[in-house]
C-alpha positions as CSV (number, residue, x, y, z in Angstrom):
1,M,0.0,0.0,0.0
2,A,1.3,3.4,-1.0
3,K,1.8,6.3,1.4
4,F,-0.4,9.3,0.8
5,S,0.2,12.9,1.5
6,S,-2.2,14.9,3.7
7,D,-3.5,16.6,0.6
8,E,-4.3,13.4,-1.2
9,K,-6.1,12.1,1.9
10,L,-8.0,15.3,2.2
11,Q,-9.0,15.2,-1.5
12,A,-10.3,11.6,-1.2
13,V,-12.4,12.6,1.9
14,M,-13.8,15.7,0.0
15,R,-14.7,13.5,-2.9
16,Y,-16.8,11.4,-0.5
17,Q,-18.2,14.5,1.3
18,N,-19.5,15.9,-2.0
19,G,-21.7,12.8,-2.4
20,S,-21.0,12.2,-6.1
21,E,-19.0,9.0,-5.5
22,G,-19.2,6.1,-3.1
23,I,-16.5,4.9,-0.7
24,K,-15.6,1.8,-2.7
25,T,-15.3,3.7,-6.0
26,I,-13.0,6.3,-4.5
27,A,-10.9,3.7,-2.7
28,R,-10.5,1.7,-5.9
29,S,-9.5,4.8,-7.9
30,I,-6.7,5.6,-5.5
31,G,-5.7,2.0,-4.9
32,I,-6.6,1.4,-1.2
33,H,-9.0,-0.8,0.7
34,H,-12.3,0.9,1.4
35,S,-11.9,0.4,5.2
36,V,-8.8,2.7,5.1
37,L,-10.8,5.4,3.4
38,L,-13.6,4.9,5.8
39,N,-11.1,5.4,8.6
40,W,-9.9,8.7,7.0
41,I,-13.5,9.9,6.8
42,K,-14.2,9.2,10.4
43,Q,-11.0,10.9,11.6
44,Y,-11.8,13.9,9.4
45,E,-15.4,14.1,10.9
46,H,-14.0,14.1,14.5
47,H,-11.0,16.3,14.1
48,G,-11.1,18.2,10.8
49,E,-8.2,18.9,8.5
50,E,-5.6,18.8,11.3
51,V,-5.9,15.0,11.5
52,F,-3.9,14.5,8.3
53,K,-0.8,16.5,9.4
54,K,2.3,14.4,10.1
55,R,3.0,13.9,13.8
56,Y,4.6,11.7,16.3
57,T,2.5,11.2,19.4
58,P,4.0,9.4,22.5
59,Y,1.2,7.6,24.2
60,F,1.6,7.4,28.0
61,L,0.2,4.8,30.3
62,Q,-2.8,6.9,31.3
63,D,-3.6,7.8,27.7
64,K,-3.7,4.1,26.8
65,L,-5.9,3.3,29.7
66,D,-8.3,6.1,28.9
67,V,-8.6,4.9,25.3
68,L,-9.2,1.2,26.4
69,N,-11.7,2.3,29.1
70,Y,-13.6,4.4,26.6
71,M,-13.8,1.5,24.1
72,N,-15.1,-0.9,26.8
73,E,-17.5,1.6,28.4
74,F,-19.2,2.8,25.2
75,G,-18.8,-0.4,23.2
76,T,-17.1,1.3,20.3
77,S,-15.0,-0.7,17.8
78,A,-11.2,-0.2,17.6
79,R,-11.6,1.8,14.4
80,E,-14.2,4.1,15.8
81,T,-12.1,4.6,19.0
82,A,-9.0,5.4,16.9
83,A,-10.9,8.0,14.9
84,I,-12.3,9.6,18.1
85,F,-8.9,9.8,19.9
86,N,-7.0,10.7,16.7
87,I,-4.8,7.5,16.7
88,A,-3.4,6.8,13.3
89,S,-4.2,3.1,13.2
90,H,-6.8,1.0,14.9
91,S,-4.2,-1.8,15.2
92,T,-2.4,0.2,17.8
93,I,-5.4,0.0,20.1
94,L,-5.8,-3.7,19.4
95,S,-2.1,-4.3,20.4
96,W,-2.6,-2.3,23.6
97,Q,-5.7,-4.4,24.4
98,E,-3.9,-7.6,23.7
99,S,-0.9,-6.6,25.8
100,L,-3.1,-5.6,28.7
101,E,-4.9,-8.9,28.6
102,L,-1.8,-11.0,28.4
103,H,0.7,-9.2,30.5
104,G,-1.2,-6.8,32.7
105,I,-0.9,-3.0,33.2
106,D,2.9,-3.1,33.2
107,A,2.9,-4.0,29.5
108,L,1.4,-0.6,28.6
109,R,4.1,1.4,30.2
110,P,6.3,3.2,27.7
111,K,9.7,1.6,27.1
112,K,12.9,3.4,26.6
113,K,14.3,3.0,23.1
114,G,17.9,2.5,22.1
115,R,20.9,1.1,23.8
116,T,21.4,1.6,27.5
117,S,24.3,4.0,28.3
118,V,27.5,2.7,29.8
119,K,28.2,4.4,33.0
120,K,31.7,5.5,33.7
121,E,31.7,3.9,37.1
122,S,31.2,0.4,35.6
123,I,34.1,1.0,33.2
124,K,36.3,2.0,36.0
125,Q,35.4,-1.1,38.0
126,K,36.2,-3.4,35.1
127,N,39.6,-1.7,34.5
128,Q,40.6,-1.8,38.2
129,P,43.1,-4.5,39.1
130,L,41.8,-7.0,41.6
131,V,43.5,-7.1,45.0
132,E,45.4,-10.3,45.4
133,G,43.8,-12.7,47.9
134,S,40.4,-11.0,47.7
135,V,37.3,-13.0,47.1
136,E,36.8,-11.4,43.6
137,A,40.4,-12.1,42.6
138,L,40.1,-15.7,43.7
139,Q,36.8,-16.2,41.8
140,A,38.3,-14.6,38.7
141,E,41.3,-17.0,38.9
142,V,39.1,-20.0,39.4
143,E,37.0,-19.0,36.4
144,R,40.2,-18.5,34.3
145,L,41.5,-21.9,35.3
146,R,38.2,-23.6,34.5
147,M,38.2,-22.0,31.0
148,E,41.8,-23.1,30.5
149,N,40.9,-26.7,31.6
150,E,38.0,-26.8,29.2
151,Y,40.2,-25.5,26.3
152,L,42.8,-28.2,26.9
153,K,40.2,-30.9,27.0
154,K,38.8,-29.8,23.7
155,L,42.2,-29.5,22.2
156,N,43.0,-33.1,23.4
157,A,39.8,-34.4,21.8
158,L,40.6,-32.8,18.5
159,V,44.1,-34.3,18.5
160,Q,42.7,-37.7,19.2
161,N,40.2,-37.3,16.3
162,K,42.9,-36.3,13.9
163,K,44.9,-39.4,14.8
164,K,42.0,-41.7,14.2
165,S,40.5,-40.2,11.1
166,P,43.4,-40.9,8.6
167,R,43.1,-44.7,9.3
168,K,39.3,-44.6,8.6
169,T,39.6,-42.9,5.2
170,K,42.1,-45.5,3.9
């Protein structure tokens, strides 16, 4: 499905508002499903021309709960609720509803995006030499020795396999 500019969306809605064409005819002429056009029309009826302007809206926990409560209280569909609250897609509401049912209210909390920052303190702790005889130093040495032991076992197994394999291929 192609992306449409706000002017193209507005023109399609105006064609419907004029009453000369039906929803399916307009939708077919611009190459979209009629339900998408119907969503545009509902959003336009609730919010006017401003609805088609590009925007990014962060939805906070309380906003999500308000939308879901409204939908449950008044029995509106996800599409109608999206139009009323000026949410770009009804699937957003459906995903909120599913997350709430499966994982509870914590699933609706906004999540931070991107990588977590590395704190300078943790870098300093990693670079600090361990005090000889301390619990951390002993644990690190035990771990190093275990890894060395595993490495030698694997190396020994590989050498044994190499010795056996030339005889098998003859």
